[in-house]
Phi, psi and omega in degrees: 000131183278135177274122183265127188234141168250128179264129181233113179196139180280356178259111181304327182293323178295314180297321181295320180296316178293318179300319183297314183286327179292327179302330182271003179256148184273338188253002179228138175222145176272120181257352179190157177229139180229145180253003173204173185295320181299319180291325178296318178297316180296315181294325178297316179295326183279320189254344182048058178290164175284322184221139169249123174271117194239121169286158181262314183265108179217153177293155181074229178286122182278179185291332180292310180298317181296319179299316179299318180292321181291314184284341178278349181287176182274351182281177182259011181297135178246155186245132172247120180274134175249110192237177175239168185298337184265020182255027187309307183298322180293321179297317179300318178295321180292328175304311182288337179284345175114012178294145182255352180211147179225116182238158175252149190291345179265010175290154175297143182300325178297325178291325177294319177298318179298321179294321177300317179296318181297314181291321178298330180280357177103001179264187180225156183210134174236125179301141182307321181297321178290320179302316181299318180292321179294317179300318178298319180291314183293330185266011169292167177309138189306131177278328179219160182298146176303142182251067185288339183301333180294341183259005184298333185271005182255156181280170179299320180292320178296326177295321177298316180296317180298321177300316181290324175299317179297330178280357175093012182283146176281172178300320179297317180291323177297317179301316179294319181296322184259003181056048177234169178283160177297322179299320179293320177300317179296323179297316178298320180297317179298318179296319180297318179300318182288312184294325184263005179053043181261141182287321183200187185298325180300316179294329175294322177299315179302312180298320181299320180280315185289339176277351183084003186295314182288315183300322183279348182264354185260000000 
């Protein structure tokens, strides 16, 4: 099954580079290109792509507003943010807007393609460089009180798994850390998504930090 993608970036060269490498892949196709957020929202409604690759800083409607409008819709389109190192505040905003992936523009194109596939399959992905910046932001002195009440319905083991998800560990790494099978780690992740009403792994990371769970465990 081919993954249908809309590319959104106000820089034609960025869109052209992505278009060029996607043209050579059998399982991904570009069905539309947008140079601002408003156009991305319109194309999403018109074309119903599987994934929108979204720049954050654009004239007019920026990537955060566009991401929020796209993920709030009734469709299944998911958003992958393509960011730069100086976009920390924007990345945090896009997390809350519903983006499922965060990549940096200096990543290898093959890695960007792999991320598109991961997000299209229903998972989430944050580039390690972005994760480090987010962790630094999240672990500053608390901006708001910890929201532990959201975690009252989970078990002690699920809390351990959520902590490790918040630290950026993969399912394989979580399994090794807790001496459980990968299948069991996936089961705990599925339960957390359901109990916490989280759309994907990215939202679990947000909950882990905003509840104070990760900060207090390090």
